PyMOL Python script that loads the backbone (N, CA, C, O; Angstrom):
from pymol import cmd

cmd.read_pdbstr("""\
ATOM      1  N   UNK A   1     127.363  32.756 132.811  1.00  0.00           N
ATOM      2  CA  UNK A   1     127.947  33.893 133.479  1.00  0.00           C
ATOM      3  C   UNK A   1     128.757  33.434 134.697  1.00  0.00           C
ATOM      4  O   UNK A   1     129.811  33.992 135.002  1.00  0.00           O
ATOM      5  N   UNK A   2     128.265  32.446 135.361  1.00  0.00           N
ATOM      6  CA  UNK A   2     128.944  31.922 136.546  1.00  0.00           C
ATOM      7  C   UNK A   2     130.326  31.388 136.201  1.00  0.00           C
ATOM      8  O   UNK A   2     131.271  31.529 136.978  1.00  0.00           O
ATOM      9  N   UNK A   3     130.434  30.765 135.009  1.00  0.00           N
ATOM     10  CA  UNK A   3     131.719  30.210 134.586  1.00  0.00           C
ATOM     11  C   UNK A   3     132.763  31.309 134.424  1.00  0.00           C
ATOM     12  O   UNK A   3     133.946  31.099 134.694  1.00  0.00           O
ATOM     13  N   UNK A   4     132.320  32.470 133.986  1.00  0.00           N
ATOM     14  CA  UNK A   4     133.250  33.593 133.830  1.00  0.00           C
ATOM     15  C   UNK A   4     133.847  33.986 135.174  1.00  0.00           C
ATOM     16  O   UNK A   4     135.061  34.153 135.285  1.00  0.00           O
ATOM     17  N   UNK A   5     133.012  34.134 136.192  1.00  0.00           N
ATOM     18  CA  UNK A   5     133.482  34.579 137.495  1.00  0.00           C
ATOM     19  C   UNK A   5     134.270  33.499 138.233  1.00  0.00           C
ATOM     20  O   UNK A   5     135.056  33.814 139.126  1.00  0.00           O
ATOM     21  N   UNK A   6     134.073  32.250 137.876  1.00  0.00           N
ATOM     22  CA  UNK A   6     134.804  31.158 138.502  1.00  0.00           C
ATOM     23  C   UNK A   6     136.079  30.795 137.738  1.00  0.00           C
ATOM     24  O   UNK A   6     136.819  29.911 138.168  1.00  0.00           O
ATOM     25  N   UNK A   7     136.342  31.456 136.627  1.00  0.00           N
ATOM     26  CA  UNK A   7     137.484  31.099 135.784  1.00  0.00           C
ATOM     27  C   UNK A   7     138.796  31.620 136.369  1.00  0.00           C
ATOM     28  O   UNK A   7     138.814  32.592 137.125  1.00  0.00           O
ATOM     29  N   UNK A   8     139.876  30.964 136.010  1.00  0.00           N
ATOM     30  CA  UNK A   8     141.216  31.346 136.465  1.00  0.00           C
ATOM     31  C   UNK A   8     141.628  32.722 135.928  1.00  0.00           C
ATOM     32  O   UNK A   8     142.178  33.519 136.688  1.00  0.00           O
ATOM     33  N   UNK A   9     141.381  33.032 134.644  1.00  0.00           N
ATOM     34  CA  UNK A   9     141.744  34.365 134.151  1.00  0.00           C
ATOM     35  C   UNK A   9     141.035  35.494 134.905  1.00  0.00           C
ATOM     36  O   UNK A   9     141.628  36.537 135.180  1.00  0.00           O
ATOM     37  N   UNK A  10     139.762  35.270 135.233  1.00  0.00           N
ATOM     38  CA  UNK A  10     139.044  36.292 135.993  1.00  0.00           C
ATOM     39  C   UNK A  10     139.636  36.433 137.386  1.00  0.00           C
ATOM     40  O   UNK A  10     139.782  37.545 137.892  1.00  0.00           O
ATOM     41  N   UNK A  11     139.973  35.328 137.996  1.00  0.00           N
ATOM     42  CA  UNK A  11     140.590  35.357 139.320  1.00  0.00           C
ATOM     43  C   UNK A  11     141.929  36.101 139.280  1.00  0.00           C
ATOM     44  O   UNK A  11     142.237  36.888 140.174  1.00  0.00           O
ATOM     45  N   UNK A  12     142.715  35.845 138.241  1.00  0.00           N
ATOM     46  CA  UNK A  12     143.991  36.551 138.084  1.00  0.00           C
ATOM     47  C   UNK A  12     143.771  38.046 137.888  1.00  0.00           C
ATOM     48  O   UNK A  12     144.477  38.865 138.476  1.00  0.00           O
ATOM     49  N   UNK A  13     142.789  38.400 137.059  1.00  0.00           N
ATOM     50  CA  UNK A  13     142.487  39.806 136.814  1.00  0.00           C
ATOM     51  C   UNK A  13     142.041  40.491 138.105  1.00  0.00           C
ATOM     52  O   UNK A  13     142.446  41.614 138.405  1.00  0.00           O
ATOM     53  N   UNK A  14     141.204  39.793 138.854  1.00  0.00           N
ATOM     54  CA  UNK A  14     140.703  40.351 140.109  1.00  0.00           C
ATOM     55  C   UNK A  14     141.843  40.576 141.101  1.00  0.00           C
ATOM     56  O   UNK A  14     141.888  41.608 141.771  1.00  0.00           O
ATOM     57  N   UNK A  15     142.754  39.624 141.196  1.00  0.00           N
ATOM     58  CA  UNK A  15     143.915  39.776 142.088  1.00  0.00           C
ATOM     59  C   UNK A  15     144.785  40.945 141.652  1.00  0.00           C
ATOM     60  O   UNK A  15     145.271  41.711 142.484  1.00  0.00           O
ATOM     61  N   UNK A  16     144.980  41.080 140.346  1.00  0.00           N
ATOM     62  CA  UNK A  16     145.784  42.175 139.828  1.00  0.00           C
ATOM     63  C   UNK A  16     145.151  43.521 140.180  1.00  0.00           C
ATOM     64  O   UNK A  16     145.844  44.449 140.597  1.00  0.00           O
ATOM     65  N   UNK A  17     143.856  43.620 140.014  1.00  0.00           N
ATOM     66  CA  UNK A  17     143.153  44.875 140.341  1.00  0.00           C
ATOM     67  C   UNK A  17     143.235  45.180 141.838  1.00  0.00           C
ATOM     68  O   UNK A  17     143.407  46.337 142.224  1.00  0.00           O
ATOM     69  N   UNK A  18     143.115  44.167 142.670  1.00  0.00           N
ATOM     70  CA  UNK A  18     143.212  44.365 144.113  1.00  0.00           C
ATOM     71  C   UNK A  18     144.608  44.854 144.488  1.00  0.00           C
ATOM     72  O   UNK A  18     144.751  45.726 145.346  1.00  0.00           O
ATOM     73  N   UNK A  19     145.635  44.298 143.852  1.00  0.00           N
ATOM     74  CA  UNK A  19     146.999  44.747 144.124  1.00  0.00           C
ATOM     75  C   UNK A  19     147.219  46.182 143.665  1.00  0.00           C
ATOM     76  O   UNK A  19     147.893  46.955 144.345  1.00  0.00           O
ATOM     77  N   UNK A  20     146.656  46.539 142.518  1.00  0.00           N
ATOM     78  CA  UNK A  20     146.758  47.916 142.048  1.00  0.00           C
ATOM     79  C   UNK A  20     146.089  48.865 143.034  1.00  0.00           C
ATOM     80  O   UNK A  20     146.608  49.947 143.309  1.00  0.00           O
ATOM     81  N   UNK A  21     144.941  48.462 143.566  1.00  0.00           N
ATOM     82  CA  UNK A  21     144.240  49.296 144.539  1.00  0.00           C
ATOM     83  C   UNK A  21     145.040  49.453 145.822  1.00  0.00           C
ATOM     84  O   UNK A  21     145.017  50.519 146.437  1.00  0.00           O
ATOM     85  N   UNK A  22     145.746  48.411 146.232  1.00  0.00           N
ATOM     86  CA  UNK A  22     146.586  48.501 147.427  1.00  0.00           C
ATOM     87  C   UNK A  22     147.721  49.488 147.223  1.00  0.00           C
ATOM     88  O   UNK A  22     148.069  50.236 148.136  1.00  0.00           O
ATOM     89  N   UNK A  23     148.301  49.493 146.025  1.00  0.00           N
ATOM     90  CA  UNK A  23     149.382  50.436 145.713  1.00  0.00           C
ATOM     91  C   UNK A  23     148.855  51.870 145.751  1.00  0.00           C
ATOM     92  O   UNK A  23     149.490  52.755 146.324  1.00  0.00           O
ATOM     93  N   UNK A  24     147.712  52.091 145.147  1.00  0.00           N
ATOM     94  CA  UNK A  24     147.118  53.430 145.140  1.00  0.00           C
ATOM     95  C   UNK A  24     146.796  53.871 146.570  1.00  0.00           C
ATOM     96  O   UNK A  24     147.033  55.024 146.932  1.00  0.00           O
ATOM     97  N   UNK A  25     146.266  52.975 147.365  1.00  0.00           N
ATOM     98  CA  UNK A  25     145.941  53.308 148.754  1.00  0.00           C
ATOM     99  C   UNK A  25     147.198  53.660 149.537  1.00  0.00           C
ATOM    100  O   UNK A  25     147.178  54.591 150.342  1.00  0.00           O
ATOM    101  N   UNK A  26     148.283  52.941 149.320  1.00  0.00           N
ATOM    102  CA  UNK A  26     149.544  53.236 150.003  1.00  0.00           C
ATOM    103  C   UNK A  26     150.053  54.619 149.603  1.00  0.00           C
ATOM    104  O   UNK A  26     150.534  55.372 150.450  1.00  0.00           O
ATOM    105  N   UNK A  27     149.951  54.956 148.319  1.00  0.00           N
ATOM    106  CA  UNK A  27     150.378  56.281 147.860  1.00  0.00           C
ATOM    107  C   UNK A  27     149.532  57.375 148.506  1.00  0.00           C
ATOM    108  O   UNK A  27     150.056  58.404 148.932  1.00  0.00           O
ATOM    109  N   UNK A  28     148.228  57.147 148.576  1.00  0.00           N
ATOM    110  CA  UNK A  28     147.350  58.141 149.192  1.00  0.00           C
ATOM    111  C   UNK A  28     147.631  58.292 150.680  1.00  0.00           C
ATOM    112  O   UNK A  28     147.556  59.398 151.214  1.00  0.00           O
ATOM    113  N   UNK A  29     147.954  57.196 151.352  1.00  0.00           N
ATOM    114  CA  UNK A  29     148.291  57.281 152.769  1.00  0.00           C
ATOM    115  C   UNK A  29     149.559  58.092 152.980  1.00  0.00           C
ATOM    116  O   UNK A  29     149.647  58.872 153.929  1.00  0.00           O
ATOM    117  N   UNK A  30     150.548  57.914 152.098  1.00  0.00           N
ATOM    118  CA  UNK A  30     151.787  58.695 152.200  1.00  0.00           C
ATOM    119  C   UNK A  30     151.515  60.169 151.965  1.00  0.00           C
ATOM    120  O   UNK A  30     152.025  61.019 152.694  1.00  0.00           O
ATOM    121  N   UNK A  31     150.710  60.480 150.944  1.00  0.00           N
ATOM    122  CA  UNK A  31     150.362  61.874 150.677  1.00  0.00           C
ATOM    123  C   UNK A  31     149.610  62.487 151.852  1.00  0.00           C
ATOM    124  O   UNK A  31     149.832  63.646 152.200  1.00  0.00           O
ATOM    125  N   UNK A  32     148.730  61.718 152.452  1.00  0.00           N
ATOM    126  CA  UNK A  32     147.994  62.197 153.618  1.00  0.00           C
ATOM    127  C   UNK A  32     148.939  62.520 154.765  1.00  0.00           C
ATOM    128  O   UNK A  32     148.773  63.534 155.443  1.00  0.00           O
ATOM    129  N   UNK A  33     149.929  61.664 154.985  1.00  0.00           N
ATOM    130  CA  UNK A  33     150.912  61.906 156.048  1.00  0.00           C
ATOM    131  C   UNK A  33     151.722  63.162 155.758  1.00  0.00           C
ATOM    132  O   UNK A  33     152.009  63.938 156.670  1.00  0.00           O
ATOM    133  N   UNK A  34     152.091  63.368 154.507  1.00  0.00           N
ATOM    134  CA  UNK A  34     152.852  64.562 154.137  1.00  0.00           C
ATOM    135  C   UNK A  34     152.025  65.822 154.371  1.00  0.00           C
ATOM    136  O   UNK A  34     152.529  66.809 154.905  1.00  0.00           O
ATOM    137  N   UNK A  35     150.768  65.788 153.975  1.00  0.00           N
ATOM    138  CA  UNK A  35     149.897  66.951 154.152  1.00  0.00           C
ATOM    139  C   UNK A  35     149.713  67.263 155.628  1.00  0.00           C
ATOM    140  O   UNK A  35     149.750  68.427 156.028  1.00  0.00           O
ATOM    141  N   UNK A  36     149.514  66.233 156.439  1.00  0.00           N
ATOM    142  CA  UNK A  36     149.377  66.455 157.881  1.00  0.00           C
ATOM    143  C   UNK A  36     150.656  67.025 158.475  1.00  0.00           C
ATOM    144  O   UNK A  36     150.605  67.900 159.339  1.00  0.00           O
ATOM    145  N   UNK A  37     151.801  66.534 158.018  1.00  0.00           N
ATOM    146  CA  UNK A  37     153.081  67.033 158.510  1.00  0.00           C
ATOM    147  C   UNK A  37     153.281  68.492 158.123  1.00  0.00           C
ATOM    148  O   UNK A  37     153.765  69.290 158.925  1.00  0.00           O
ATOM    149  N   UNK A  38     152.914  68.835 156.910  1.00  0.00           N
ATOM    150  CA  UNK A  38     153.026  70.231 156.483  1.00  0.00           C
ATOM    151  C   UNK A  38     152.115  71.135 157.317  1.00  0.00           C
ATOM    152  O   UNK A  38     152.477  72.269 157.630  1.00  0.00           O
ATOM    153  N   UNK A  39     150.952  70.636 157.668  1.00  0.00           N
ATOM    154  CA  UNK A  39     150.058  71.396 158.542  1.00  0.00           C
ATOM    155  C   UNK A  39     150.681  71.624 159.900  1.00  0.00           C
ATOM    156  O   UNK A  39     150.564  72.710 160.468  1.00  0.00           O
ATOM    157  N   UNK A  40     151.350  70.597 160.431  1.00  0.00           N
ATOM    158  CA  UNK A  40     152.018  70.747 161.728  1.00  0.00           C
ATOM    159  C   UNK A  40     153.152  71.753 161.637  1.00  0.00           C
ATOM    160  O   UNK A  40     153.328  72.568 162.543  1.00  0.00           O
ATOM    161  N   UNK A  41     153.921  71.710 160.567  1.00  0.00           N
ATOM    162  CA  UNK A  41     155.019  72.671 160.372  1.00  0.00           C
ATOM    163  C   UNK A  41     154.457  74.080 160.287  1.00  0.00           C
ATOM    164  O   UNK A  41     155.017  75.006 160.873  1.00  0.00           O
ATOM    165  N   UNK A  42     153.367  74.251 159.571  1.00  0.00           N
ATOM    166  CA  UNK A  42     152.749  75.573 159.448  1.00  0.00           C
ATOM    167  C   UNK A  42     152.284  76.093 160.800  1.00  0.00           C
ATOM    168  O   UNK A  42     152.419  77.283 161.084  1.00  0.00           O
ATOM    169  N   UNK A  43     151.736  75.214 161.642  1.00  0.00           N
ATOM    170  CA  UNK A  43     151.307  75.638 162.971  1.00  0.00           C
ATOM    171  C   UNK A  43     152.493  76.054 163.827  1.00  0.00           C
ATOM    172  O   UNK A  43     152.412  77.044 164.554  1.00  0.00           O
ATOM    173  N   UNK A  44     153.576  75.324 163.754  1.00  0.00           N
ATOM    174  CA  UNK A  44     154.776  75.663 164.526  1.00  0.00           C
ATOM    175  C   UNK A  44     155.341  77.000 164.072  1.00  0.00           C
ATOM    176  O   UNK A  44     155.711  77.837 164.895  1.00  0.00           O
ATOM    177  N   UNK A  45     155.404  77.195 162.766  1.00  0.00           N
ATOM    178  CA  UNK A  45     155.912  78.465 162.242  1.00  0.00           C
ATOM    179  C   UNK A  45     155.012  79.615 162.665  1.00  0.00           C
ATOM    180  O   UNK A  45     155.503  80.690 163.011  1.00  0.00           O
ATOM    181  N   UNK A  46     153.703  79.402 162.640  1.00  0.00           N
ATOM    182  CA  UNK A  46     152.755  80.449 163.034  1.00  0.00           C
ATOM    183  C   UNK A  46     152.931  80.800 164.509  1.00  0.00           C
ATOM    184  O   UNK A  46     152.848  81.974 164.871  1.00  0.00           O
ATOM    185  N   UNK A  47     153.170  79.818 165.359  1.00  0.00           N
ATOM    186  CA  UNK A  47     153.338  80.079 166.790  1.00  0.00           C
ATOM    187  C   UNK A  47     154.641  80.819 167.081  1.00  0.00           C
ATOM    188  O   UNK A  47     154.696  81.662 167.977  1.00  0.00           O
ATOM    189  N   UNK A  48     155.689  80.501 166.321  1.00  0.00           N
ATOM    190  CA  UNK A  48     156.988  81.130 166.559  1.00  0.00           C
ATOM    191  C   UNK A  48     157.109  82.462 165.841  1.00  0.00           C
ATOM    192  O   UNK A  48     157.998  83.255 166.153  1.00  0.00           O
ATOM    193  N   UNK A  49     156.242  82.715 164.897  1.00  0.00           N
ATOM    194  CA  UNK A  49     156.253  83.983 164.197  1.00  0.00           C
ATOM    195  C   UNK A  49     157.416  84.126 163.223  1.00  0.00           C
ATOM    196  O   UNK A  49     157.955  85.220 163.057  1.00  0.00           O
ATOM    197  N   UNK A  50     157.796  83.056 162.595  1.00  0.00           N
ATOM    198  CA  UNK A  50     158.918  83.129 161.648  1.00  0.00           C
ATOM    199  C   UNK A  50     158.491  83.706 160.337  1.00  0.00           C
ATOM    200  O   UNK A  50     159.308  83.839 159.426  1.00  0.00           O
TER     201      UNK A  50
END
""", "prot")
cmd.dss("prot")
cmd.show_as("cartoon", "prot")
cmd.util.cbc("prot")
cmd.orient("prot")
């Protein structure tokens, strides 16, 4: 079992999965920023009574 985790293909697979997770995290961070911005816009509109 140890040989599997120490193998080059496993290392490549693990790196690929980590990179995929970084991409997903970046997308979620962008969505979070958009949602927060929309909340701020809604508060401004509510205060101005538009």
